[in-house]
N, C-alpha and C positions, 0 to 999 in steps of 0.2 A: 362674117365681115370683119376685117381687120381695123385696128384703131385709126389708121390713116384714112381708109375709105370712109369710115363712119364719120370722122371729123369733117372730111370734104363734103359728104352728103349733108351733114347738119349745116355747114356754111352755105351750101346751095339752097337749102330750105329757108334759112334766115334771109338770104339775099333775094328770095323769090324767083330764083332761076331754075328750080327743078320743075320740069314740065311733066305733067301726068296726062296720059291718054285715057280719059274717062269714057268708057263705053259699057253697055250692058254686059255684065260678067256674072256667071253663075257662082253662087256662094259655095256650093259643094265642090266645084272645080278649084276655087281658091284654097279651101281647107284641105282638099286631097293633095294638091301640089305642094302645099306647105308641109304636110305630113310626110309625103314622099321624100322631100328634101332633107327631112330629119330622120329618115329611116335608120341610118347607121348609128346615130346617137341613141335612138330609141332601143335598138338591139343591145348596144353597149350598156345602157342604163337598166335594161330589163323593164322598160316602161312602154306599155301599149299606147298608141294614139288612136282613139276611137272616133272615127268620122262617119256618122250614120248618114245614109241617103234619106233626106227629108223632103224630096221634091225639088223641082227647079224654081229657084228664086234668084232673080237678077238684081244686082246693085250697079249703079253707074260708077265704075271704079277702074283704075289702072291695074290690070291683072298682076303684073310683075311686082310693082311697089306694094300693092295690098298684100300679096303673098309674102313679101319680105316682112311686113308689119306683123302678120299673123304668125309667121315662123318665130319671130322674137317672143311673142306671147306663149306659143306652145313650148318653146325652149325654156322659158322661165318656169313654166309649170313642170316640165320634165326634171329640171334641176331640183325642184322642191319635193318631187315624188320619190317614194321608196321603190325598190325593185318589186316586180310582180304587182304593180298597181297600174292605173291608166290615167291618161290625160283625155278628157272628154270634150266633145264639141257638140253644139246644137245651133240651130238657126230657125228663125221664123219671120214672118212678115205681117204687118198690120197696115192700115191706111197711112200712118205717119212715118214709119221707118221699118228697115230690115234690121233685126237684132241677131248678133252672133255672140255666143258664149263659149268660152274656153276655160275649163277648170280642172283642177287636180284633186287627188285624194289625200293630200298632205295635211299638215297642221294649219295651213292658212298663213296669212300675213300677220306680223305683229301690229297691233292697233296703232302704235306710234309711227310705223313705217308707211301706212296707207296714204296719208296726205302728200308724201314725198316720192312715191314710187315712180312717177313720170318725170322727175327732175333729172337733168343731165348730171351724170357722174354719181348719182345717189346709189348707194348699195346698202340694202337693209342689213340690220344687225345679224340676221340669220343667213345672209348671203354666203355661199361657200366661196372657194377661191376660183370662181369663174366670172368671166365678164368684167367689163370696165364701167358699167353703169350708163351705157348709152342706148342699148336696145329698146327699152321701154319708152324713152323720150323720142326716139326715132319713130316708133310705132304710133305714138300719139300725134306727132307732126304729120305723118303720112295720112292718117285717118282724118284728121281735122282739115287737111287740104282737100278732102273729098266730101265735104259737108257731113262729116261724121263726128261722133264723140266716143270717148273710151273712158271707162272707169274700172276700178278694181275694188273688190270687197271680199269678205269671207262668207262662205256659205253657212247656213245655220247648223248643219251637221258636220262641219269641218271641210277644209279645202279652200284654196284660193281660187277666185273666179275673176276673169276679165270679161267685160261686156262691151261690145262695140255696137253702136247704132249708126246706121247710115240713113239720113233723113231723105224723104222723097223731095225731088227738085221742085 
């Protein structure tokens, strides 16, 4: 997504004019389509995107916009990952929510960056010369419009992790 498109999308979200078609959508489908759209970048970076089939779990979501949000998270992980590593995905359901996790095998986030990762135009200290700092804030807005939350944290053994929870209606 280019800067102009991203800014227009953010203004539509702010104005409440972005309409999402929320219907039961399979999480594996969302993750697979997002991964497929990043295939060329994945090959170029030498980073595998691992999307395991973990059974059919539906979330009430807009397929295209949710896929866009997930792509931003995967892309963020890919940019932090070294060649010959992977970006991993998992998902599960409990009575309260469906949880999706996307994580890398990199060094993780700097502690001081974590509270600001979803702010518009924020670029962490370790950010390479990619992006303009809009992707994660877009992902957050899209997920929150669908009764979801997103957070970022470091895994105990290293690696950055994004966790999405879509709450049951």
